[in-house]
Steps between C-alpha positions, in 0.01 A plus 500: 500500500637143491459273804256742665266334751141575399281661764239271647139588564344467846331177393841347421645573846443222747324543833828418673681778312228752579513406867879541502471841333249617760724376780803678352301821455393489863854436615628788286252740660598383849873533427453844344318612815790372712757690293298822518459456876876452548587806290251717688620364835866567420414858408303553822775351717767718345291815524397442861845390623709730283721200421598405148609154619183345645517141622308233314330409827367857532368498144317166520352594839371829354363315195336230713687231307769241570867465414397220265274740311783756482755259352241356263518832311835662587844346521627772732398813683675712237291341228190614690649850534548502123130416463416789736723730294345385171150547641596854603626577150173370354298724731716799407462420130121489537505833687713665232276362228190650660666840535626503141174374351324817618714713264479535123823688425822292517684777686230499768534122529873544555423750777256256664756218488762718669255620766384145564854384579604803704185525708574160655741682732255780584212284623564338842317174431653460155848582635467240778400235245769603251778491761487120493579502129763773519699322770469153347511600134875503435566175682213318333597640160844344553351164599222494239626719212261378230187540711611841627585626152161385372317697771705815439440480125125476561515827697704670228280385211213754543750786519685376193172475309398853601836637388469320166149643455624849592767466232252373240237772557751787505490588870860378535600432138863425579440283808711189547254267678760245609758740643246749634310222677814381674595850616150584625466163674830543683412859596152419632582168667828625645339810650206304641717226649744746659212680673355173627835372628557830682144481641447847358152613405519725193219744435289506187692815405821294517345238273383765254849655495654171386228452238557849358876441504458178299262657249728804457781258427298333226407834346855633526621189323244568226626859467860383464406246236300762314792741506 
């Protein structure tokens, strides 16, 4: 490629440059630790107080940091709440991935994805943690639409892939991965969020009922297409 800067070997990098790189690497590690501490502190404050509008002073006190450290990384409290929300989505995505990876059949992976979303409302600790995201989600999605959409799409992606695989291997030959993903996402997320907002604690039988309902819908759709 024209005008490309050739890579330099270690021997061609000056001592001053190497020292600067080490200093920057150390600063990066320290700043990353501060961000992680603030995210964890915000989550703890909201869970312990039940408030979805914690004060910055409460968060930095819980994190053992200063206001200066807070504003070094976040322009506002809502930007920190977005980071908390994004971190929660990443944890959920990892959890769903572990559940789905244990299955070989695409239809079973779809079941595990649905269960993984719905069970958030059935487990007390998970429901308490998820309530933060349910209450703040709509407002933050309005303020930070691109970031919110990216997180939601990451959650949908494993389900969409499983539906596409189910269609390809003949388990659901007429599946429409895009439309089916949207419907199943809205069903599972809407049900889970409504239970959490109502502070209801569904049973595992309730969760299984919704899963069976969703899977029957997919199979009924297949039957109609076949007919």
